[in-house]
C-alpha positions as a Markdown table, in Angstrom:
| # | Residue | x | y | z |
|---|---|---|---|---|
| 1 | Met | 1.6 | -4.7 | -48.0 |
| 2 | Phe | -2.0 | -4.2 | -48.8 |
| 3 | Ser | -3.9 | -1.4 | -47.1 |
| 4 | Asn | -7.4 | -1.7 | -45.7 |
| 5 | Arg | -8.1 | 2.0 | -46.4 |
| 6 | Pro | -10.2 | 2.6 | -49.5 |
| 7 | Ser | -8.3 | 4.2 | -52.4 |
| 8 | Arg | -8.8 | 7.9 | -53.3 |
| 9 | Thr | -10.5 | 7.0 | -56.5 |
| 10 | Leu | -13.0 | 4.8 | -54.7 |
| 11 | Arg | -13.8 | 7.5 | -52.1 |
| 12 | Ile | -14.3 | 10.1 | -54.9 |
| 13 | Phe | -16.6 | 7.7 | -56.7 |
| 14 | Thr | -18.5 | 6.9 | -53.5 |
| 15 | Tyr | -19.0 | 10.6 | -52.6 |
| 16 | Thr | -20.0 | 11.5 | -56.1 |
| 17 | Ile | -22.7 | 8.8 | -56.1 |
| 18 | Leu | -23.9 | 10.0 | -52.7 |
| 19 | Ile | -24.1 | 13.6 | -53.8 |
| 20 | Leu | -26.0 | 12.7 | -56.9 |
| 21 | Trp | -28.4 | 10.6 | -54.9 |
| 22 | Ala | -28.9 | 13.4 | -52.4 |
| 23 | Phe | -29.6 | 15.8 | -55.3 |
| 24 | Phe | -32.1 | 13.3 | -56.8 |
| 25 | Cys | -33.9 | 13.1 | -53.4 |
| 26 | Leu | -33.9 | 16.7 | -52.6 |
| 27 | Ala | -34.7 | 18.2 | -56.0 |
| 28 | Pro | -38.5 | 17.5 | -55.8 |
| 29 | Leu | -38.6 | 19.1 | -52.3 |
| 30 | Tyr | -36.8 | 22.2 | -53.5 |
| 31 | Trp | -39.1 | 22.5 | -56.5 |
| 32 | Ile | -42.2 | 22.3 | -54.3 |
| 33 | Phe | -40.7 | 24.8 | -51.9 |
| 34 | Ser | -39.8 | 27.3 | -54.6 |
| 35 | Thr | -43.1 | 26.9 | -56.4 |
| 36 | Ala | -45.0 | 27.6 | -53.2 |
| 37 | Phe | -43.6 | 31.2 | -53.1 |
| 38 | Lys | -44.0 | 32.0 | -56.8 |
| 39 | Pro | -46.9 | 34.1 | -58.1 |
| 40 | Pro | -49.3 | 32.3 | -60.4 |
| 41 | Ala | -47.9 | 33.8 | -63.7 |
| 42 | Glu | -44.3 | 32.7 | -62.8 |
| 43 | Ala | -45.4 | 29.2 | -61.4 |
| 44 | Glu | -47.1 | 28.4 | -64.8 |
| 45 | Ala | -44.5 | 30.0 | -67.0 |
| 46 | Tyr | -42.5 | 28.0 | -69.6 |
| 47 | Pro | -39.6 | 27.6 | -69.4 |
| 48 | Pro | -39.8 | 27.3 | -65.7 |
| 49 | Thr | -37.7 | 29.4 | -63.3 |
| 50 | Phe | -35.6 | 27.4 | -60.8 |
| 51 | Ile | -35.1 | 30.4 | -58.6 |
| 52 | Pro | -38.2 | 32.6 | -58.0 |
| 53 | Arg | -37.9 | 36.1 | -59.5 |
| 54 | Ser | -40.4 | 37.4 | -57.0 |
| 55 | Ile | -41.5 | 35.9 | -53.7 |
| 56 | Thr | -45.2 | 36.0 | -52.5 |
| 57 | Leu | -47.1 | 34.7 | -49.6 |
| 58 | Glu | -50.4 | 34.9 | -51.4 |
| 59 | Asn | -50.5 | 31.1 | -52.1 |
| 60 | Phe | -50.5 | 30.4 | -48.4 |
| 61 | Val | -53.2 | 33.0 | -47.7 |
| 62 | Tyr | -55.3 | 31.4 | -50.4 |
| 63 | Ile | -55.2 | 27.9 | -49.1 |
| 64 | Phe | -56.2 | 29.0 | -45.6 |
| 65 | Thr | -58.7 | 31.7 | -46.3 |
| 66 | Lys | -60.1 | 31.4 | -49.9 |
| 67 | Ser | -60.0 | 27.7 | -50.9 |
| 68 | Arg | -63.4 | 25.9 | -50.6 |
| 69 | Asn | -61.7 | 22.5 | -50.1 |
| 70 | Phe | -58.8 | 23.5 | -47.8 |
| 71 | Gly | -58.4 | 25.7 | -44.7 |
| 72 | Val | -57.3 | 25.3 | -41.1 |
| 73 | Met | -59.6 | 22.4 | -40.3 |
| 74 | Pro | -57.9 | 19.7 | -42.3 |
| 75 | Phe | -54.6 | 20.3 | -40.6 |
| 76 | Leu | -56.4 | 20.3 | -37.2 |
| 77 | Asn | -58.0 | 17.0 | -38.0 |
| 78 | Ser | -54.7 | 15.5 | -39.1 |
| 79 | Phe | -53.1 | 16.8 | -35.9 |
| 80 | Ile | -55.9 | 15.1 | -33.9 |
| 81 | Tyr | -55.6 | 11.8 | -35.7 |
| 82 | Ala | -51.8 | 11.8 | -35.5 |
| 83 | Ser | -51.6 | 12.8 | -31.8 |
| 84 | Gly | -54.3 | 10.3 | -30.8 |
| 85 | Thr | -52.6 | 7.5 | -32.8 |
| 86 | Ala | -49.2 | 8.4 | -31.1 |
| 87 | Leu | -50.6 | 8.5 | -27.5 |
| 88 | Leu | -52.7 | 5.3 | -27.9 |
| 89 | Thr | -49.9 | 3.4 | -29.7 |
| 90 | Val | -47.4 | 4.3 | -27.0 |
| 91 | Gly | -49.7 | 3.2 | -24.2 |
| 92 | Ile | -50.6 | -0.2 | -25.9 |
| 93 | Cys | -47.1 | -1.0 | -27.1 |
| 94 | Ser | -45.5 | -0.2 | -23.7 |
| 95 | Leu | -47.8 | -2.7 | -22.0 |
| 96 | Ser | -47.6 | -5.4 | -24.7 |
| 97 | Gly | -43.8 | -4.9 | -25.2 |
| 98 | Tyr | -43.2 | -5.2 | -21.4 |
| 99 | Ala | -45.3 | -8.4 | -21.3 |
| 100 | Leu | -43.4 | -10.0 | -24.1 |
| 101 | Ser | -40.1 | -8.9 | -22.6 |
| 102 | Arg | -40.6 | -9.9 | -18.9 |
| 103 | Tyr | -43.1 | -12.8 | -18.9 |
| 104 | Arg | -42.9 | -16.3 | -20.3 |
| 105 | Phe | -46.2 | -17.8 | -21.4 |
| 106 | Pro | -47.4 | -20.3 | -24.0 |
| 107 | Gly | -47.7 | -18.8 | -27.5 |
| 108 | Arg | -45.4 | -15.9 | -26.7 |
| 109 | Arg | -43.4 | -16.3 | -29.9 |
| 110 | Trp | -46.4 | -16.9 | -32.1 |
| 111 | Ile | -48.1 | -13.6 | -31.0 |
| 112 | Gly | -45.4 | -11.6 | -32.6 |
| 113 | Val | -45.4 | -13.7 | -35.8 |
| 114 | Ala | -49.2 | -13.3 | -36.0 |
| 115 | Met | -49.0 | -9.5 | -35.5 |
| 116 | Phe | -46.4 | -9.1 | -38.2 |
| 117 | Phe | -48.3 | -11.3 | -40.6 |
| 118 | Leu | -51.5 | -9.3 | -40.2 |
| 119 | Asn | -49.5 | -6.0 | -40.5 |
| 120 | Met | -48.0 | -7.2 | -43.8 |
| 121 | Leu | -51.4 | -7.5 | -45.5 |
| 122 | Pro | -51.9 | -4.5 | -48.0 |
| 123 | Ala | -54.4 | -1.9 | -46.7 |
| 124 | Leu | -56.3 | -2.0 | -50.1 |
| 125 | Ser | -57.1 | -5.7 | -49.5 |
| 126 | Lys | -58.9 | -4.8 | -46.2 |
| 127 | Leu | -60.8 | -1.7 | -47.4 |
| 128 | Ile | -64.1 | -3.4 | -48.2 |
| 129 | Ala | -64.2 | -5.4 | -45.0 |
| 130 | Leu | -63.3 | -2.3 | -43.0 |
| 131 | Tyr | -65.9 | -0.2 | -44.7 |
| 132 | Ile | -68.6 | -2.8 | -43.9 |
| 133 | Met | -67.4 | -3.4 | -40.3 |
| 134 | Tyr | -67.2 | 0.3 | -39.6 |
| 135 | Ser | -70.6 | 1.0 | -41.0 |
| 136 | Arg | -72.2 | -1.6 | -38.8 |
| 137 | Leu | -70.3 | -0.6 | -35.7 |
| 138 | Gly | -71.1 | 3.1 | -36.1 |
| 139 | Leu | -67.4 | 4.0 | -36.5 |
| 140 | Tyr | -67.7 | 5.2 | -40.1 |
| 141 | Asp | -67.1 | 8.9 | -40.5 |
| 142 | Thr | -65.8 | 9.4 | -37.0 |
| 143 | Arg | -62.5 | 10.6 | -35.6 |
| 144 | Ile | -62.2 | 7.7 | -33.1 |
| 145 | Gly | -62.7 | 5.2 | -35.9 |
| 146 | Leu | -59.7 | 6.5 | -37.8 |
| 147 | Ile | -57.5 | 6.8 | -34.6 |
| 148 | Leu | -58.3 | 3.2 | -33.7 |
| 149 | Leu | -57.5 | 2.0 | -37.2 |
| 150 | Tyr | -54.2 | 3.9 | -37.4 |
| 151 | Thr | -53.2 | 2.6 | -34.0 |
| 152 | Ala | -53.9 | -1.0 | -35.1 |
| 153 | Gly | -51.5 | -0.6 | -37.9 |
| 154 | Gln | -48.7 | 0.6 | -35.6 |
| 155 | Val | -49.1 | -2.0 | -32.8 |
| 156 | Ala | -46.9 | -4.7 | -34.3 |
| 157 | Phe | -43.9 | -2.4 | -35.0 |
| 158 | Gly | -44.3 | -0.5 | -31.8 |
| 159 | Thr | -44.6 | -3.6 | -29.7 |
| 160 | Trp | -41.3 | -5.1 | -30.9 |
| 161 | Val | -39.5 | -1.8 | -30.6 |
| 162 | Met | -40.6 | -1.5 | -27.0 |
| 163 | Lys | -39.8 | -5.2 | -26.4 |
| 164 | Gly | -36.3 | -4.7 | -27.6 |
| 165 | Tyr | -35.9 | -1.7 | -25.4 |
| 166 | Phe | -37.2 | -3.4 | -22.3 |
| 167 | Asp | -34.8 | -6.3 | -23.0 |
| 168 | Ser | -31.9 | -3.8 | -22.7 |
| 169 | Ile | -33.0 | -2.6 | -19.3 |
| 170 | Pro | -31.5 | -4.8 | -16.5 |
| 171 | Leu | -34.0 | -6.9 | -14.7 |
| 172 | Asp | -32.0 | -6.3 | -11.5 |
| 173 | Leu | -33.5 | -2.8 | -11.2 |
| 174 | Glu | -37.0 | -4.2 | -10.9 |
| 175 | Glu | -36.0 | -6.9 | -8.5 |
| 176 | Ala | -34.4 | -4.3 | -6.3 |
| 177 | Ala | -37.6 | -2.3 | -6.3 |
| 178 | Arg | -39.6 | -5.5 | -5.5 |
| 179 | Val | -37.3 | -6.1 | -2.5 |
| 180 | Asp | -38.1 | -2.5 | -1.3 |
| 181 | Gly | -41.8 | -3.4 | -1.4 |
| 182 | Ala | -42.9 | -2.2 | -4.9 |
| 183 | Ser | -45.7 | -3.9 | -6.7 |
| 184 | Pro | -45.3 | -5.1 | -10.3 |
| 185 | Trp | -47.3 | -2.1 | -11.5 |
| 186 | Gln | -45.1 | 0.3 | -9.4 |
| 187 | Cys | -42.0 | -1.3 | -10.9 |
| 188 | Leu | -43.3 | -0.7 | -14.4 |
| 189 | Leu | -44.5 | 2.9 | -13.7 |
| 190 | Tyr | -41.7 | 4.2 | -11.6 |
| 191 | Val | -38.7 | 2.2 | -12.7 |
| 192 | Thr | -39.0 | 0.7 | -16.2 |
| 193 | Leu | -41.1 | 3.2 | -18.0 |
| 194 | Pro | -38.9 | 6.2 | -17.1 |
| 195 | Leu | -35.9 | 4.4 | -18.4 |
| 196 | Ser | -37.6 | 3.5 | -21.7 |
| 197 | Leu | -38.5 | 7.1 | -22.7 |
| 198 | Pro | -36.2 | 7.0 | -25.8 |
| 199 | Gly | -38.1 | 3.8 | -27.0 |
| 200 | Met | -41.4 | 5.4 | -26.3 |
| 201 | Gly | -40.3 | 8.5 | -28.2 |
| 202 | Ala | -39.3 | 6.4 | -31.2 |
| 203 | Val | -42.7 | 4.7 | -31.3 |
| 204 | Ala | -44.5 | 8.0 | -30.8 |
| 205 | Val | -42.7 | 9.7 | -33.7 |
| 206 | Asn | -43.3 | 6.8 | -36.0 |
| 207 | Ala | -47.0 | 6.6 | -35.1 |
| 208 | Phe | -47.5 | 10.3 | -35.4 |
| 209 | Ser | -45.9 | 10.5 | -38.9 |
| 210 | Ser | -47.9 | 7.5 | -40.0 |
| 211 | Gly | -51.2 | 9.0 | -38.8 |
| 212 | Trp | -50.2 | 12.4 | -40.3 |
| 213 | Asp | -49.5 | 11.1 | -43.8 |
| 214 | Glu | -52.2 | 8.5 | -44.2 |
| 215 | Phe | -54.6 | 9.0 | -47.2 |
| 216 | Met | -56.4 | 5.9 | -48.4 |
| 217 | Leu | -58.1 | 4.8 | -45.2 |
| 218 | Ala | -59.2 | 8.4 | -44.5 |
| 219 | Leu | -60.6 | 8.9 | -48.0 |
| 220 | Thr | -62.6 | 5.6 | -47.7 |
| 221 | Leu | -63.8 | 5.9 | -44.1 |
| 222 | Thr | -64.7 | 9.6 | -43.9 |
| 223 | Gln | -67.4 | 11.4 | -45.7 |
| 224 | Ser | -67.9 | 14.7 | -43.9 |
| 225 | Lys | -65.8 | 17.6 | -45.0 |
| 226 | Glu | -65.4 | 18.6 | -41.3 |
| 227 | Leu | -63.5 | 15.3 | -40.6 |
| 228 | Arg | -61.2 | 15.3 | -43.6 |
| 229 | Pro | -57.5 | 15.2 | -42.8 |
| 230 | Tyr | -55.2 | 17.4 | -44.9 |
| 231 | Thr | -54.2 | 14.5 | -47.2 |
| 232 | Val | -57.7 | 14.2 | -48.4 |
| 233 | Ala | -58.2 | 17.9 | -48.6 |
| 234 | Leu | -55.0 | 18.2 | -50.6 |
| 235 | Ser | -56.3 | 15.8 | -53.2 |
| 236 | Ala | -59.5 | 17.9 | -53.5 |
| 237 | Leu | -57.3 | 21.0 | -53.9 |
| 238 | Val | -56.0 | 19.5 | -57.2 |
| 239 | Gly | -58.2 | 20.8 | -60.0 |
| 240 | Glu | -60.4 | 22.8 | -57.6 |
| 241 | Tyr | -61.4 | 25.2 | -60.3 |
| 242 | Gly | -61.0 | 22.9 | -63.3 |
| 243 | Arg | -57.2 | 23.1 | -63.5 |
| 244 | Val | -54.2 | 22.2 | -61.3 |
| 245 | Ala | -52.9 | 25.3 | -59.6 |
| 246 | Trp | -49.5 | 24.0 | -58.7 |
| 247 | His | -48.6 | 27.1 | -56.7 |
| 248 | His | -51.5 | 26.4 | -54.3 |
| 249 | Val | -50.8 | 22.7 | -54.2 |
| 250 | Ser | -47.1 | 23.3 | -53.4 |
| 251 | Ala | -48.0 | 25.8 | -50.7 |
| 252 | Ala | -50.2 | 23.2 | -49.0 |
| 253 | Gly | -47.5 | 20.6 | -49.4 |
| 254 | Val | -44.9 | 22.9 | -47.7 |
| 255 | Val | -47.2 | 23.5 | -44.8 |
| 256 | Ser | -47.9 | 19.8 | -44.4 |
| 257 | Leu | -44.1 | 19.1 | -44.2 |
| 258 | Leu | -43.5 | 21.5 | -41.3 |
| 259 | Pro | -45.0 | 19.4 | -38.4 |
| 260 | Ile | -43.0 | 16.3 | -39.4 |
| 261 | Val | -39.8 | 18.2 | -39.9 |
| 262 | Leu | -40.1 | 19.9 | -36.5 |
| 263 | Leu | -41.0 | 16.7 | -34.8 |
| 264 | Phe | -37.9 | 14.9 | -36.1 |
| 265 | Val | -35.7 | 17.9 | -35.3 |
| 266 | Ile | -36.9 | 18.0 | -31.8 |
| 267 | Phe | -37.0 | 14.3 | -31.1 |
| 268 | Gln | -34.2 | 13.2 | -33.3 |
| 269 | Arg | -31.9 | 11.9 | -30.6 |
| 270 | Ala | -34.7 | 10.0 | -28.8 |
| 271 | Phe | -35.9 | 8.5 | -32.1 |
| 272 | Val | -32.5 | 7.2 | -33.1 |
| 273 | Ala | -31.7 | 6.0 | -29.6 |
| 274 | Gly | -35.0 | 4.2 | -29.3 |
| 275 | Leu | -34.7 | 2.5 | -32.7 |
| 276 | Ser | -31.1 | 1.4 | -32.1 |
| 277 | Ala | -31.8 | 0.1 | -28.7 |
| 278 | Gly | -35.1 | -1.5 | -29.8 |
| 279 | Gly | -33.4 | -3.2 | -32.7 |
| 280 | Thr | -30.9 | -5.1 | -30.4 |
| 281 | Lys | -31.7 | -8.5 | -29.2 |
């Protein structure tokens, strides 16, 4: 009789491929992390050292206190942009996802198709139009302008995640609340939204990470140094004094990874639960 269990050779081959792929993905992160703690002489030495001989925090001190293009402000700006994008995206997508899930109206299906079509357009194809529009509307070089633009890029994905999550919540709960005298808004605020927190968490984490890592729009639509996010400041750090100081760039890269890593560690369960429930039909 034939067995459905994979053979030992196949399992060894599969795990070998997975280990090699994990090493391929993690090797750049390890190199950035190790370089961030190396002194300048060791970071630029050839042949390179894979394990730092001496560990220093001077690179982190430099990027926050001595660099003319970096500092605390770029990270604060990125946090403002990412947090504003997450809050605004959750608010809009909760309402739009609820409407698509609970109400039937003409053009309901085409709204989602149109949102996804517009979201599929490359950002580079819209830069010139966005620059002209933002200049005329007074949104150029403003924080609110970037937050609105980042939110617009997340609405399509967030709406369908929330719609899928609302579809998984029984309508009987809202009908029972309506029998008890609750209005439609009270049903949404006190019954449906509390049950959809995992979906909202998934949308918030995705929107925050998108706003935190965005570079091209911020580079094009901001001019003031005080409004630069860390991504733009990081690009200015490259060749700050006529050469690429990889130990400084690596230190800035390590610091930029910490908020996203902590966010996923804290909200990992909510993110996975929200995406899995939002992906069901």
